[in-house]
C-alpha positions as CSV (number, residue, x, y, z in Angstrom):
1,M,0.0,0.0,0.0
2,I,2.6,2.5,1.1
3,T,4.6,2.2,-2.1
4,N,1.5,2.2,-4.5
5,N,0.5,5.4,-6.3
6,P,-3.3,5.5,-5.7
7,F,-3.8,8.0,-8.5
8,S,-2.2,5.8,-11.1
9,I,-4.6,3.0,-10.1
10,L,-7.5,5.4,-10.1
11,S,-6.7,6.3,-13.8
12,E,-8.0,2.9,-14.8
13,T,-11.5,4.1,-14.2
14,V,-11.2,7.9,-14.1
15,P,-9.2,9.8,-16.8
16,A,-6.0,11.4,-15.6
17,I,-7.1,14.7,-17.1
18,A,-10.1,14.7,-14.8
19,T,-8.0,14.3,-11.7
20,Q,-5.6,17.0,-12.9
21,S,-8.5,19.3,-13.7
22,F,-9.8,18.8,-10.1
23,V,-6.4,19.8,-8.7
24,I,-6.4,23.0,-10.8
25,I,-9.9,23.9,-9.7
26,M,-8.9,23.4,-6.1
27,A,-5.9,25.8,-6.6
28,V,-8.2,28.4,-8.2
29,L,-10.7,28.1,-5.3
30,V,-7.8,28.8,-2.9
31,I,-6.8,31.9,-4.9
32,I,-10.4,33.2,-5.1
33,G,-11.1,32.5,-1.4
34,T,-7.9,34.2,-0.3
35,M,-8.6,37.3,-2.5
36,V,-12.1,37.6,-1.2
37,D,-10.8,37.2,2.4
38,I,-8.2,40.0,1.7
39,I,-10.9,42.3,0.3
40,H,-13.5,41.6,3.0
41,K,-11.3,41.5,6.1
42,K,-8.7,44.0,4.8
43,N,-5.9,42.1,6.5
44,V,-3.3,43.2,3.9
45,K,-4.4,46.8,4.1
46,Y,-3.9,46.7,7.9
47,F,-0.4,45.3,7.5
48,F,0.7,48.0,5.1
49,E,-0.9,50.8,7.1
50,N,0.7,49.5,10.3
51,A,4.1,49.2,8.5
52,K,3.8,52.9,7.5
53,K,3.0,54.0,11.1
54,A,6.0,51.9,12.4
55,K,8.3,53.5,9.8
56,K,7.5,57.0,11.1
57,S,8.5,56.0,14.7
58,A,11.6,54.0,13.7
59,K,14.7,54.9,15.7
60,K,17.1,53.7,13.0
61,I,17.0,53.0,9.3
62,L,17.7,49.4,8.4
63,T,20.1,48.7,5.6
64,A,19.3,46.2,2.9
65,G,21.7,43.7,4.5
66,E,20.0,44.1,7.9
67,K,16.5,43.7,6.4
68,T,17.7,40.6,4.6
69,S,19.2,39.2,7.8
70,V,15.9,39.8,9.7
71,L,14.0,38.1,6.8
72,I,16.2,35.0,6.8
73,K,16.1,34.7,10.6
74,T,12.3,35.1,10.6
75,V,11.8,32.4,7.9
76,A,14.2,30.0,9.6
77,S,12.8,30.6,13.1
78,D,9.2,31.7,13.0
79,V,8.1,30.1,9.7
80,L,10.1,26.9,9.3
81,T,10.4,25.9,13.0
82,T,7.5,27.8,14.6
83,S,9.8,29.0,17.4
84,E,7.1,31.3,18.8
85,L,5.3,28.2,20.1
86,G,8.2,27.4,22.5
87,T,9.6,23.9,23.0
88,G,6.5,22.1,24.2
89,K,3.9,19.7,22.8
90,R,2.0,22.4,20.9
91,R,5.1,23.1,18.7
92,V,5.7,19.4,18.0
93,A,2.1,18.8,17.0
94,H,2.2,21.9,14.8
95,L,5.4,20.8,13.1
96,L,4.0,17.3,12.5
97,G,0.9,18.7,10.9
98,M,2.6,21.4,8.9
99,Y,5.4,19.3,7.4
100,G,3.0,16.3,7.0
101,T,0.6,18.5,5.0
102,I,3.4,19.9,2.8
103,L,4.6,16.3,2.0
104,F,1.0,15.2,1.4
105,W,0.2,18.0,-1.0
106,L,3.5,18.0,-2.8
107,A,3.5,14.3,-3.4
108,S,-0.2,14.5,-4.6
109,V,0.7,17.1,-7.2
110,I,3.7,15.2,-8.4
111,M,1.9,11.9,-8.7
112,I,-1.2,13.4,-10.3
113,F,0.6,15.5,-13.0
114,C,3.6,13.2,-13.6
115,Y,2.6,9.6,-12.9
116,S,-1.2,9.3,-13.1
117,S,-1.4,7.4,-16.4
118,I,-2.0,3.7,-16.4
119,D,1.3,2.8,-18.0
120,S,3.4,5.2,-15.9
121,V,5.9,3.9,-13.4
122,T,5.9,5.9,-10.2
123,P,9.2,6.2,-8.3
124,T,8.7,4.7,-4.8
125,I,9.7,7.9,-3.1
126,W,6.5,9.8,-4.1
127,P,3.8,7.4,-2.8
128,L,6.0,6.8,0.3
129,L,6.1,10.6,1.0
130,W,2.3,10.8,0.3
131,H,1.5,8.2,2.9
132,V,4.0,9.4,5.4
133,G,2.8,12.9,5.0
134,A,-0.8,11.9,5.5
135,I,0.1,9.9,8.6
136,M,2.0,12.9,10.0
137,T,-0.9,15.2,9.3
138,V,-3.4,12.9,11.1
139,L,-1.1,12.5,14.1
140,G,-0.3,16.2,14.5
141,G,-3.9,17.2,13.8
142,T,-5.6,14.7,16.1
143,W,-3.1,15.5,18.9
144,F,-3.9,19.2,18.5
145,W,-7.7,18.7,18.2
146,F,-8.2,16.5,21.3
147,F,-5.5,17.8,23.7
148,L,-3.9,21.1,22.7
149,R,-6.6,23.4,21.4
150,V,-6.7,26.5,23.6
151,D,-10.5,26.2,24.2
152,V,-10.1,22.6,25.3
153,Y,-6.8,22.8,27.2
154,S,-7.2,26.2,28.8
155,E,-10.9,27.0,28.8
156,A,-12.3,23.5,29.6
157,H,-14.6,23.3,26.6
158,P,-15.3,19.7,25.4
159,W,-13.2,18.5,22.4
160,Y,-16.4,17.9,20.3
161,R,-17.3,21.6,20.5
162,I,-17.0,22.9,16.9
163,I,-16.9,26.5,15.7
164,Q,-16.4,28.0,12.3
165,A,-12.6,28.5,12.9
166,D,-12.3,24.7,13.2
167,L,-13.2,24.2,9.5
168,F,-9.6,24.2,8.3
169,V,-8.2,21.7,10.7
170,L,-11.2,19.3,10.6
171,S,-11.3,19.3,6.8
172,L,-7.6,18.8,6.6
173,L,-7.8,15.9,9.0
174,A,-10.7,14.4,7.0
175,T,-8.8,14.7,3.8
176,A,-5.7,12.9,5.1
177,T,-7.7,10.3,6.9
178,F,-10.0,9.5,4.0
179,G,-7.1,9.5,1.7
180,L,-5.2,6.9,3.7
181,I,-8.3,4.7,4.1
182,W,-9.0,4.9,0.3
183,S,-5.5,4.0,-0.5
184,F,-5.5,1.0,1.8
185,L,-8.8,-0.3,0.5
186,Q,-7.7,0.3,-3.0
187,S,-4.6,-1.8,-2.4
188,L,-6.7,-4.8,-1.3
189,N,-8.1,-5.2,-4.8
190,L,-11.7,-5.6,-3.7
191,N,-13.0,-6.3,-7.3
192,H,-15.3,-3.4,-7.8
193,R,-16.8,-3.4,-4.3
194,W,-18.2,-0.2,-2.9
195,D,-15.7,0.2,0.0
196,D,-12.9,2.1,-1.8
197,K,-15.3,4.1,-3.9
198,L,-17.1,5.3,-0.8
199,F,-13.9,6.6,0.7
200,L,-12.8,8.1,-2.6
201,I,-16.0,10.1,-2.7
202,L,-15.4,11.2,1.0
203,F,-11.8,12.1,0.0
204,I,-13.1,14.3,-2.8
205,I,-15.7,16.0,-0.7
206,S,-13.3,16.7,2.1
207,N,-10.9,18.3,-0.4
208,I,-13.7,20.5,-1.8
209,V,-14.5,21.6,1.8
210,L,-10.8,22.2,2.6
211,F,-9.9,24.2,-0.5
212,G,-13.4,25.7,-1.2
213,G,-13.9,26.9,2.4
214,V,-10.9,29.2,2.5
215,Y,-13.0,32.3,3.1
216,W,-14.7,30.7,6.1
217,S,-11.7,28.9,7.6
218,K,-8.2,29.7,8.8
219,F,-6.6,28.5,5.6
220,A,-5.6,32.0,4.5
221,H,-3.8,32.5,7.8
222,M,-0.9,30.4,6.3
223,F,-0.2,33.3,3.9
224,Y,-0.7,36.1,6.5
225,K,1.3,34.6,9.3
226,P,4.8,34.8,7.7
227,G,4.1,38.4,6.7
228,A,3.0,39.4,10.2
229,A,6.1,37.7,11.7
230,I,8.5,39.5,9.3
231,Q,6.8,42.9,10.0
232,K,7.0,42.3,13.8
233,N,10.8,41.4,13.6
234,L,11.5,44.4,11.4
235,A,9.7,46.7,13.8
236,E,11.9,45.3,16.7
237,A,15.0,45.7,14.6
238,D,14.4,49.4,13.7
239,G,13.2,50.3,17.2
240,S,9.6,51.2,16.3
241,R,8.2,48.1,18.1
242,D,4.8,48.5,16.4
243,N,4.3,51.6,18.5
244,L,4.4,49.5,21.7
245,P,6.4,50.5,24.8
246,P,9.8,48.8,25.4
247,P,10.2,46.1,28.0
248,V,10.6,47.4,31.6
249,D,14.0,46.7,33.1
250,A,12.6,45.6,36.5
251,P,12.4,42.4,38.5
252,K,9.5,40.1,37.6
253,Q,7.3,40.1,40.6
254,Y,4.1,38.1,40.2
255,G,3.4,37.0,43.7
256,L,3.3,33.5,45.2
257,G,0.2,32.5,43.2
258,I,2.4,32.2,40.1
259,D,3.8,28.9,41.5
260,R,0.6,27.3,42.3
261,E,-0.4,26.4,38.8
262,K,1.3,26.1,35.5
263,A,0.5,29.1,33.3
264,K,-2.0,27.9,30.7
265,H,-4.9,30.4,30.7
266,Y,-5.2,32.8,27.9
């Protein structure tokens, strides 16, 4: 199973061009959803206006080299390793889900556009990365969903409480889970039974919800977050600090209550 290209087997019943067209449509939905989100919520406009305000209160002018250094450090620290989450379980779960999703999507695109014909021979690495990525996504996503969400971990809400903001993680989890089950059933060669077809349909539906629900979910935050992190670090480097006061050089006195319970309330 783990070394089989499920999209190549699928091409025996569904034309490769249909699968490729589906991927293109999903990409277009992401672009449209993100643009509508930008226009309606005005996130990008806020970032640019905030950057202009910060520039006016900057205490030093950064050179091109300094800006490049800040950019590289931000990408390496805040984007690629999510250092803002600290060194705890939340960061591990996030990295599992993030890199699992990247592997899952990348391998999907490669296999669909390069190795989805019936007579094509898929290099073992791509289906292997597809399955490993899906497993990582499921592990990181379920760990986050059941144990690490702020409203569950810190606010004592039940894990089954669902709000609109959960659309992204739930549809992503469904996509990876249904994809794995579909691939497994497909590898059993069930001779035209309904099992694998059912999970193929569920896999398709979950993809439509994931990529078509960008406007209503947190999908677009993947594009905003790096920009926000870069702006924040540039503001710290030039001294503007987003118009916030500098840290106070004084001892941290929180009282004895700080030791009674681990800080987890937000």
